[in-house]
Backbone as numpy.savetxt, mean C-alpha at the origin, in Angstrom:
# Nx Ny Nz CAx CAy CAz Cx Cy Cz
-11.03 -39.41 16.18 -10.81 -39.30 14.70 -11.74 -39.90 14.12
-12.35 -40.91 14.73 -13.66 -41.42 13.78 -14.57 -40.54 13.50
-14.62 -39.48 14.30 -15.42 -38.82 14.07 -14.80 -37.70 13.19
-13.66 -37.36 13.23 -13.48 -36.80 12.33 -13.42 -37.40 11.04
-13.05 -38.84 10.72 -13.29 -39.55 9.27 -14.89 -39.81 8.81
-15.66 -39.23 9.58 -17.14 -39.43 9.48 -17.97 -38.62 8.91
-17.19 -37.56 9.39 -17.53 -35.79 9.35 -16.83 -35.29 7.55
-15.63 -35.98 7.48 -15.03 -34.93 6.84 -15.48 -35.53 5.09
-15.62 -34.95 4.34 -15.99 -34.93 3.03 -14.65 -35.20 2.34
-14.70 -35.74 1.47 -13.05 -35.80 0.37 -13.62 -34.25 -0.85
-12.97 -33.32 -0.76 -12.88 -32.07 -1.67 -13.18 -32.21 -2.54
-12.68 -33.57 -3.30 -12.54 -33.41 -5.01 -13.96 -33.57 -5.42
-15.12 -34.50 -4.62 -16.39 -34.79 -4.67 -16.85 -33.28 -4.19
-16.81 -32.49 -3.55 -17.16 -31.04 -3.13 -16.98 -30.56 -4.38
-15.73 -30.65 -4.59 -15.71 -29.50 -5.94 -16.57 -29.85 -7.32
-16.77 -31.80 -7.53 -17.30 -31.56 -8.17 -18.89 -31.46 -8.83
-19.18 -31.26 -6.97 -20.61 -30.49 -7.05 -21.10 -29.68 -7.19
-19.82 -28.29 -6.69 -19.72 -27.23 -7.24 -20.06 -26.60 -8.41
-18.83 -27.47 -9.15 -19.01 -27.54 -10.60 -20.17 -27.57 -11.35
-20.85 -28.71 -11.11 -22.50 -28.95 -11.58 -23.26 -27.79 -11.35
-23.04 -27.59 -9.95 -24.29 -26.24 -9.68 -24.00 -25.15 -10.76
-22.92 -25.06 -10.78 -22.68 -23.62 -12.06 -22.66 -23.76 -13.13
-22.81 -25.21 -13.81 -23.44 -25.37 -14.86 -25.00 -25.29 -15.29
-25.16 -25.36 -14.22 -26.77 -25.71 -13.99 -27.50 -24.41 -13.88
-26.05 -23.59 -13.15 -27.27 -22.25 -13.53 -26.48 -21.16 -14.54
-25.51 -21.62 -15.46 -25.51 -20.73 -16.45 -26.62 -20.78 -17.81
-27.20 -19.54 -18.28 -27.85 -19.63 -18.98 -27.79 -19.94 -20.35
-28.58 -20.48 -21.02 -28.56 -21.07 -22.69 -27.90 -19.66 -23.70
-26.95 -20.27 -24.13 -25.84 -19.99 -25.04 -24.67 -19.44 -24.25
-24.27 -19.61 -22.98 -23.46 -18.87 -22.41 -21.91 -19.25 -23.14
-21.05 -18.34 -23.22 -20.10 -18.86 -23.84 -18.88 -18.33 -22.94
-18.55 -19.55 -22.35 -16.63 -18.70 -21.58 -15.66 -18.31 -22.60
-15.03 -17.32 -21.89 -14.28 -16.80 -22.04 -12.73 -16.89 -21.72
-12.09 -17.62 -22.22 -10.64 -17.76 -21.24 -9.83 -17.45 -20.63
-9.52 -17.55 -19.49 -8.78 -16.63 -18.25 -7.87 -17.40 -17.47
-6.99 -16.79 -16.91 -6.47 -17.45 -16.31 -6.36 -18.60 -14.82
-6.43 -19.36 -15.20 -7.11 -20.24 -13.74 -5.68 -20.60 -12.50
-5.58 -20.56 -11.17 -5.03 -20.64 -10.56 -4.32 -22.40 -10.49
-3.16 -22.95 -10.71 -3.41 -23.93 -11.15 -2.92 -24.98 -9.41
-2.64 -23.88 -8.59 -2.70 -24.19 -7.13 -4.34 -24.86 -6.55
-5.47 -24.19 -7.03 -6.63 -24.49 -6.51 -7.33 -24.47 -7.34
-7.32 -24.72 -9.02 -8.47 -25.21 -9.68 -9.45 -23.39 -9.92
-9.42 -22.58 -9.48 -10.15 -21.37 -9.45 -11.14 -21.74 -8.22
-11.05 -22.50 -7.60 -12.10 -22.24 -6.23 -11.83 -21.34 -5.07
-10.66 -20.85 -5.13 -10.16 -20.06 -3.99 -9.72 -20.49 -2.86
-9.61 -21.99 -2.69 -9.18 -22.55 -1.58 -8.44 -24.45 -2.07
-8.43 -24.91 -1.10 -7.19 -26.31 -1.42 -6.81 -26.74 -0.23
-6.82 -28.56 -0.64 -6.52 -29.31 0.40 -5.37 -29.05 1.59
-5.48 -29.25 2.45 -4.27 -29.12 3.50 -3.99 -30.46 4.20
-3.73 -31.27 4.44 -3.46 -32.59 4.89 -3.15 -32.18 6.30
-3.97 -33.20 7.50 -4.29 -32.81 8.23 -3.39 -34.21 9.25
-3.85 -35.18 9.12 -3.38 -35.94 9.69 -3.74 -37.85 9.13
-3.54 -38.75 9.14 -3.27 -39.87 8.85 -4.43 -40.10 9.85
-5.46 -41.59 9.35 -6.58 -41.61 10.22 -7.13 -43.31 9.49
-6.69 -44.52 10.10 -6.82 -45.34 9.99 -6.16 -45.88 8.29
-5.22 -44.90 8.37 -4.47 -45.50 6.83 -4.92 -44.48 5.87
-5.65 -43.20 6.28 -6.28 -42.55 4.92 -6.11 -40.95 5.66
-4.87 -40.61 4.94 -5.27 -38.89 4.88 -6.33 -37.76 5.16
-6.47 -37.03 5.85 -7.71 -36.21 6.17 -7.04 -35.08 5.86
-7.86 -34.44 5.43 -7.92 -33.04 4.72 -8.71 -31.83 5.55
-7.99 -30.63 5.32 -8.99 -29.48 5.72 -8.61 -28.06 4.56
-9.69 -27.70 4.27 -9.58 -26.53 3.26 -9.02 -25.21 4.04
-8.09 -24.60 3.20 -7.33 -23.38 3.42 -7.27 -22.55 2.44
-7.24 -21.32 2.74 -7.53 -20.54 1.72 -6.34 -20.19 0.80
-6.20 -20.45 -0.62 -5.29 -20.45 -1.64 -4.43 -19.36 -1.47
-3.29 -18.53 -1.76 -2.75 -17.92 -2.12 -2.95 -17.16 -3.68
-3.52 -17.56 -4.03 -4.19 -16.85 -5.18 -5.08 -15.46 -4.63
-5.70 -16.05 -3.65 -6.67 -14.84 -2.63 -6.43 -13.74 -2.18
-4.99 -14.15 -1.64 -3.94 -13.81 -0.62 -3.82 -12.21 -1.56
-3.17 -12.97 -2.97 -2.79 -11.61 -4.08 -3.90 -11.30 -4.43
-4.80 -11.25 -4.58 -6.42 -10.83 -4.75 -6.45 -9.49 -4.11
-6.18 -9.85 -2.47 -6.35 -9.11 -2.08 -5.20 -8.11 -1.85
-4.67 -8.18 -2.11 -2.97 -7.36 -2.09 -3.14 -6.34 -3.44
-3.30 -7.12 -4.67 -4.14 -6.38 -6.07 -5.07 -4.86 -5.49
-6.23 -5.36 -4.83 -7.19 -4.81 -4.48 -6.64 -3.37 -3.27
-5.82 -3.72 -2.45 -5.07 -2.57 -1.59 -4.04 -1.70 -2.73
-3.47 -2.62 -3.42 -2.62 -1.53 -4.41 -3.73 -0.61 -5.04
-4.78 -1.40 -5.85 -5.95 -0.55 -6.79 -6.15 0.85 -6.11
-6.37 0.41 -4.34 -6.75 1.89 -3.68 -5.96 2.53 -2.86
-4.85 2.17 -3.10 -3.55 3.13 -2.90 -3.40 4.38 -3.32
-3.88 4.24 -4.70 -3.69 5.52 -5.88 -2.70 5.79 -5.77
-1.26 4.95 -6.16 -0.51 5.27 -6.61 -0.39 5.73 -8.46
0.35 6.81 -8.37 0.20 7.29 -9.98 0.88 6.07 -11.62
0.32 6.37 -12.44 0.76 5.40 -13.17 2.45 5.22 -13.54
2.92 6.52 -13.36 4.57 6.53 -13.11 5.15 5.73 -12.40
4.84 5.10 -11.28 5.35 4.75 -9.94 4.83 3.13 -9.75
3.62 3.08 -10.62 3.35 1.75 -10.60 4.00 0.64 -10.58
5.41 0.71 -11.35 6.52 -0.28 -11.63 7.78 0.01 -10.57
7.45 1.01 -9.30 8.42 1.00 -8.80 8.55 0.37 -7.68
9.81 -0.25 -7.64 10.44 -1.40 -6.98 12.18 -1.33 -6.39
12.15 -1.75 -5.28 13.67 -1.39 -4.59 14.80 -2.11 -5.52
14.46 -3.03 -6.80 15.22 -3.76 -6.76 15.24 -3.59 -8.40
14.65 -2.78 -8.82 14.53 -1.89 -10.56 15.74 -0.60 -10.08
15.56 -0.30 -8.86 16.37 1.11 -8.32 17.93 0.95 -8.95
18.10 1.80 -10.31 19.85 1.68 -10.60 20.60 2.66 -9.59
21.03 2.56 -8.50 21.89 3.63 -7.96 22.82 4.46 -8.76
22.61 5.44 -8.89 24.39 6.35 -9.06 25.25 6.53 -8.25
25.04 6.63 -7.34 26.22 6.91 -6.11 26.06 5.75 -4.78
27.27 6.07 -4.35 27.33 5.06 -3.45 26.24 4.91 -2.01
25.98 6.42 -1.69 25.18 6.76 -0.91 23.65 6.08 -1.34
23.21 6.15 -2.58 22.08 6.03 -3.23 22.42 4.23 -2.77
23.35 3.23 -2.96 23.36 2.10 -2.82 23.05 1.89 -1.09
23.61 2.23 -0.49 23.89 2.41 0.81 21.64 2.76 1.39
21.39 3.00 0.45 20.23 4.05 0.98 19.23 2.85 0.72
19.40 1.95 -0.43 18.74 1.19 -1.05 18.88 -0.37 -0.06
19.91 -0.70 0.54 20.22 -1.85 1.19 19.18 -1.24 3.00
19.28 0.04 3.33 18.56 0.50 4.54 17.39 0.53 4.16
16.86 0.87 3.06 15.19 0.34 2.93 15.04 -1.12 2.88
15.32 -2.22 2.54 15.23 -3.39 2.28 15.34 -3.93 3.64
16.38 -3.13 4.95 16.12 -3.72 6.13 14.87 -3.20 6.64
14.63 -1.95 6.54 13.76 -1.04 6.90 12.05 -2.01 7.20
11.78 -2.62 5.77 10.71 -2.98 5.84 10.60 -4.97 6.04
11.58 -5.35 6.60 11.59 -6.72 6.99 11.68 -6.16 8.37
12.04 -5.56 8.94 11.79 -5.01 10.15 10.45 -4.31 10.92
10.01 -4.24 9.48 8.67 -3.49 10.22 7.08 -3.40 10.88
6.94 -3.01 11.70 5.59 -3.44 12.51 4.92 -1.90 12.61
3.73 -2.41 12.26 2.71 -1.15 12.67 3.21 0.02 14.07
3.26 1.21 13.30 3.94 2.70 14.61 5.17 2.71 14.26
6.22 1.78 13.54 7.38 1.90 13.34 7.30 3.28 12.77
8.58 4.28 13.25 8.84 5.74 12.41 8.94 5.76 10.76
7.95 6.71 10.46 8.50 6.45 8.56 9.59 6.87 8.23
9.49 7.27 6.79 10.64 7.82 5.97 10.43 8.86 5.48
11.87 9.80 5.25 11.43 11.07 4.41 12.75 11.12 3.17
12.26 11.67 2.32 13.56 11.73 1.67 13.60 13.52 1.24
14.33 14.07 1.05 15.07 15.23 0.42 16.14 15.19 -0.55
16.44 16.51 -1.32 17.37 16.70 -2.01 16.48 17.04 -3.25
17.73 17.47 -3.94 17.32 17.88 -5.32 15.91 17.06 -6.32
15.53 17.72 -7.00 13.89 17.14 -7.94 14.75 15.96 -9.08
13.61 14.85 -9.26 14.16 14.03 -9.78 14.86 12.93 -9.75
15.74 12.75 -8.24 16.64 11.84 -8.25 15.90 10.64 -7.40
14.64 10.37 -7.48 13.83 9.53 -7.41 13.16 8.83 -5.92
13.77 10.46 -5.63 12.61 10.34 -3.98 11.30 9.27 -3.72
10.46 9.84 -4.71 9.06 9.15 -5.05 9.30 7.76 -5.20
10.09 7.48 -6.23 10.22 6.19 -6.68 10.49 5.34 -5.61
11.37 5.59 -4.74 11.79 4.79 -3.47 10.68 4.32 -2.64
10.11 5.52 -2.31 9.07 5.54 -1.02 8.12 5.16 -1.72
7.70 4.93 -2.80 6.36 3.90 -3.52 6.85 2.90 -3.84
7.80 2.75 -3.43 8.20 0.99 -3.88 8.31 0.56 -2.73
8.84 0.86 -1.10 8.46 0.68 0.48 7.23 0.58 0.14
5.95 1.88 -0.19 4.91 1.75 0.28 3.93 0.27 -0.34
4.72 -0.28 -1.60 4.40 -1.42 -2.34 4.51 -2.52 -1.26
6.02 -2.53 -1.04 6.34 -3.62 -0.41 4.97 -4.11 0.69
5.36 -3.03 1.59 4.12 -3.00 2.85 2.85 -3.20 2.25
2.00 -2.73 1.22 1.16 -3.55 0.59 1.00 -4.95 0.59
1.89 -5.45 -0.03 2.06 -6.81 -0.45 2.05 -7.73 1.14
2.53 -6.80 2.28 2.80 -7.58 3.41 1.02 -7.57 4.00
0.20 -7.13 3.42 -0.72 -7.01 4.04 -1.16 -5.51 5.08
-0.91 -4.28 4.56 -1.17 -2.87 5.14 -1.68 -2.62 4.39
-2.68 -1.53 4.81 -3.56 -0.10 3.99 -2.70 0.88 3.18
-2.47 1.39 2.19 -1.70 2.20 1.93 -2.36 3.10 1.33
-1.68 4.91 1.03 -2.23 5.14 0.16 -1.12 6.45 -0.25
-1.23 6.65 -1.53 -0.18 7.62 -2.43 -0.97 9.29 -2.38
-0.21 10.24 -1.70 -0.83 11.16 -1.78 -0.08 12.33 -2.32
-0.33 12.74 -3.42 0.50 14.45 -3.26 -0.04 15.73 -2.89
0.72 16.33 -2.30 0.01 17.30 -1.35 -0.56 18.16 -2.19
0.20 18.63 -3.25 -1.02 20.14 -3.90 -1.91 19.71 -4.49
-1.99 17.99 -5.21 -3.76 17.59 -5.59 -4.44 17.55 -4.79
-3.34 16.84 -2.88 -4.89 16.68 -2.37 -5.53 17.74 -1.18
-4.59 19.04 -1.89 -5.47 19.99 -1.54 -6.46 20.73 -2.43
-6.22 20.36 -3.31 -6.95 21.08 -4.60 -8.50 19.74 -4.27
-8.38 18.63 -4.27 -9.03 18.25 -3.59 -9.74 18.44 -2.66
-9.13 18.91 -1.64 -9.88 19.49 -0.20 -10.83 21.19 -0.80
-10.16 21.86 -1.88 -10.86 22.48 -2.13 -12.24 22.75 -2.94
-11.91 21.78 -3.62 -13.15 21.18 -4.42 -14.71 20.92 -3.22
-14.25 20.20 -2.24 -15.44 19.66 -1.19 -16.16 21.18 -0.92
-15.73 22.55 -1.10 -16.45 23.50 -0.64 -17.41 24.25 -1.96
-17.48 23.78 -3.14 -18.11 24.15 -4.16 -19.50 23.19 -4.63
-20.78 24.42 -5.11 -21.96 24.07 -4.94 -21.65 22.22 -5.13
-20.80 22.13 -6.66 -20.84 20.71 -7.16 -19.78 19.85 -6.55
-19.71 19.74 -5.72 -19.04 18.81 -4.48 -19.74 17.69 -4.70
-18.69 16.62 -4.95 -18.85 14.92 -5.09 -18.21 14.39 -3.81
-17.71 15.05 -2.56 -17.05 14.34 -1.85 -16.81 15.28 -0.72
-17.25 15.32 0.62 -16.61 16.26 1.65 -15.32 15.95 2.21
-15.01 17.22 2.79 -13.68 17.11 3.61 -13.63 16.55 4.22
-14.68 15.96 5.31 -14.64 14.78 6.51 -13.81 13.49 5.46
-14.92 13.08 4.34 -14.53 12.05 3.94 -12.95 11.97 3.53
-12.69 12.71 2.62 -11.19 12.71 2.71 -10.25 12.53 3.92
-10.51 13.24 4.84 -9.83 13.24 6.14 -9.77 11.94 6.70
-11.37 10.84 6.32 -11.43 9.75 7.33 -10.20 8.50 6.45
-10.69 8.95 5.39 -9.99 7.68 4.28 -8.36 8.15 4.49
-7.74 8.75 4.35 -6.24 9.09 4.81 -5.89 8.81 6.61
-7.02 9.28 7.47 -6.40 8.44 8.32 -6.51 7.31 8.69
-7.38 6.56 8.04 -7.86 5.25 8.25 -6.66 4.33 8.13
-5.36 4.70 6.91 -4.74 4.00 6.46 -3.18 4.15 7.47
-3.06 2.58 7.30 -1.68 2.41 7.95 -0.30 2.97 7.52
-0.47 2.99 6.50 0.93 4.26 5.78 0.09 5.07 5.07
0.97 6.02 5.02 0.55 7.17 4.34 1.47 8.05 3.88
1.83 8.31 2.18 3.03 8.94 1.56 2.89 10.13 1.11
3.10 11.32 1.40 2.75 12.49 1.44 4.13 12.98 0.15
3.39 12.90 -1.31 4.93 13.57 -2.07 5.04 15.20 -1.74
5.82 15.93 -2.09 6.04 17.02 -2.31 5.26 17.57 -1.24
5.63 17.68 -0.04 5.18 18.34 1.00 4.84 19.82 0.89
5.93 20.02 0.33 6.83 21.88 0.44 6.23 22.73 -0.94
5.57 21.98 -1.49 5.42 22.52 -2.89 4.21 23.81 -2.84
3.09 23.56 -2.39 2.33 24.34 -2.12 2.86 25.55 -1.46
1.54 26.80 -1.66 1.84 28.24 -1.31 1.45 28.22 0.23
2.49 28.95 0.98 2.19 28.37 2.37 1.51 29.66 2.87
-0.27 29.17 3.37 -0.89 30.16 3.45 -1.45 29.62 4.58
-2.36 30.40 5.62 -2.96 29.57 6.86 -3.56 28.74 6.80
-4.47 28.66 5.51 -5.20 27.44 5.37 -4.66 26.26 5.05
-3.81 26.37 4.43 -2.98 25.37 4.07 -2.46 24.76 5.03
-1.70 25.34 5.90 -1.34 24.92 7.14 -1.82 23.88 7.87
-2.95 25.05 8.25 -4.03 23.81 8.67 -4.21 22.91 8.29
-5.10 22.48 7.09 -5.05 20.94 6.41 -3.76 20.24 6.83
-2.47 20.24 6.54 -1.38 19.93 6.44 -0.77 19.51 8.06
-1.46 20.63 8.93 -0.94 20.33 10.54 -2.22 19.28 10.50
-3.48 19.20 10.13 -4.28 18.19 11.12 -3.89 17.08 10.55
-4.05 16.61 9.46 -3.42 15.21 8.50 -2.36 15.20 9.73
-1.11 15.69 9.89 0.12 15.07 10.13 -0.41 14.86 11.79
-1.26 15.96 12.54 -0.73 15.75 14.29 -1.76 14.41 14.29
-3.08 14.12 13.27 -3.27 12.70 13.70 -2.45 11.39 13.86
-2.00 11.72 12.78 -0.89 10.63 12.44 -0.21 10.59 13.54
0.51 11.81 14.40 1.34 11.81 15.05 1.02 11.05 16.85
-0.53 11.43 16.85 -1.40 11.08 18.32 -1.38 9.59 18.00
-2.21 8.94 17.12 -2.33 7.24 16.60 -0.77 6.74 16.17
0.12 7.29 15.85 1.19 6.36 15.45 1.08 5.58 14.89
0.62 6.32 13.42 0.41 5.73 12.19 2.17 6.02 11.34
2.42 5.16 10.67 3.82 5.19 9.89 3.22 6.43 8.58
4.30 7.33 8.34 4.35 8.57 7.39 5.23 8.62 6.60
5.49 8.69 5.52 6.40 9.25 4.18 6.34 10.39 3.93
7.64 10.81 3.74 7.22 12.32 2.99 8.66 12.48 1.93
8.03 13.14 0.79 9.07 14.10 0.35 9.45 15.39 -0.55
10.26 16.04 -0.54 10.28 17.13 -0.55 11.52 17.59 -1.04
11.38 18.53 -2.12 12.25 19.21 -2.75 13.35 20.13 -1.87
14.99 20.06 -1.82 15.67 20.84 -1.08 16.10 20.48 0.41
16.40 20.84 1.56 17.33 20.50 2.41 16.53 20.97 3.43
16.70 20.29 4.77 16.45 20.42 6.45 16.30 21.75 6.37
17.24 22.74 6.31 16.75 24.65 6.52 15.87 25.14 5.72
15.70 24.75 4.46 14.47 25.07 3.63 13.42 24.68 4.61
13.00 23.29 4.43 12.00 23.02 5.37 11.55 23.89 6.27
12.27 24.05 7.32 12.43 24.77 8.33 11.79 25.96 8.12
12.22 26.98 6.85 12.05 28.21 6.70 10.86 28.23 6.32
9.93 26.94 5.17 8.78 27.04 4.58 7.97 26.53 5.39
7.96 25.60 6.22 7.10 25.01 7.16 6.56 25.89 8.57
5.80 25.77 9.01 5.58 26.48 10.54 6.00 25.40 10.84
6.39 26.27 12.43 7.59 25.30 13.27 6.28 23.95 13.87
5.63 24.04 14.02 4.25 23.04 14.51 4.10 21.61 13.73
4.41 22.18 11.97 4.20 21.17 11.56 5.96 20.78 10.85
6.76 21.40 10.80 8.34 20.66 10.70 8.44 19.90 12.15
8.01 20.03 13.28 8.39 19.38 14.47 7.61 18.08 14.27
6.35 18.54 13.52 5.76 16.64 13.63 6.55 16.12 12.55
6.73 16.43 11.74 7.28 15.79 10.45 8.62 15.10 10.91
9.28 15.80 11.68 10.53 15.35 12.05 10.45 14.44 12.87
8.90 14.14 13.72 9.01 13.17 14.87 8.24 11.99 14.23
7.59 12.33 12.96 7.13 11.30 12.34 7.96 10.27 11.54
8.76 10.98 10.64 9.90 10.70 9.84 11.62 10.62 10.05
12.14 9.54 9.79 13.49 9.39 9.73 13.86 9.77 8.37
14.16 11.67 8.50 14.24 12.52 6.96 15.68 11.99 6.77
16.43 11.83 5.38 17.27 11.44 4.41 17.36 12.29 3.74
18.75 12.62 3.49 18.79 12.93 2.30 19.64 12.20 1.37
18.64 12.35 0.02 19.25 11.11 -1.07 19.90 12.56 -2.20
21.08 11.83 -2.75 22.20 12.13 -3.61 21.32 11.91 -4.74
22.68 12.74 -5.78 22.24 11.49 -7.22 22.05 12.98 -8.33
21.92 12.73 -9.50 21.54 13.70 -10.76 20.19 13.29 -10.90
19.65 14.66 -11.69 18.01 14.28 -12.20 17.76 13.42 -12.62
17.03 12.44 -13.02 16.82 11.48 -13.54 15.73 11.37 -14.46
15.58 12.55 -14.78 14.03 12.82 -15.97 14.80 13.44 -16.48
16.18 13.89 -16.88 16.76 14.74 -17.94 17.58 13.72 -19.09
């Protein structure tokens, strides 16, 4: 314990030295712009954690401040590409219209509490505008705050993004997009049945879903209609993988957009 006391420097002195170094590095005429400083770590990103009493003196070790973990979560949210209209999505803000929706909210909260990598995903189907995408985006955000990587993808927009890869002015390759989506712990595929059913479209969707099946990646989907319509619209291999990846649930209610 004596060695610990000998090598451990008081963090307050270390903070003073760091502050002085920052002051010396600032150019002449530097103006500080007011900004919010974390009250827990005073903006240093770490704080003192009590370890043990040594000869009547408390010893400390540095630990990462919660504000840094919050910044990481904010970065993951930014990379998730959640559309502006859904950025405020929250399970607590969703106002159920029916008893079934109340039950769904309760089940979603329980699902988040029990989540672990590889857990079977979720899928909502039903009428347009009843909040299918809002609810799954809210769950997506919950998982992001728990430390998982996630991505929101509107399927028609994704297919257009793939198409642009083949133009002379392409700024990204199809493989880059695929690698990005495949790397995500959780992927939300919104409006998976909107696009025209062509061989090329089916191939893109199949490839994406098949990778997630093989690698046990959690996947969310939304579509308008019902299971029968899904089986008629999608090819059998795609429909089979969707039902294997997701617990598909009907969400009832009225169009909230009107």
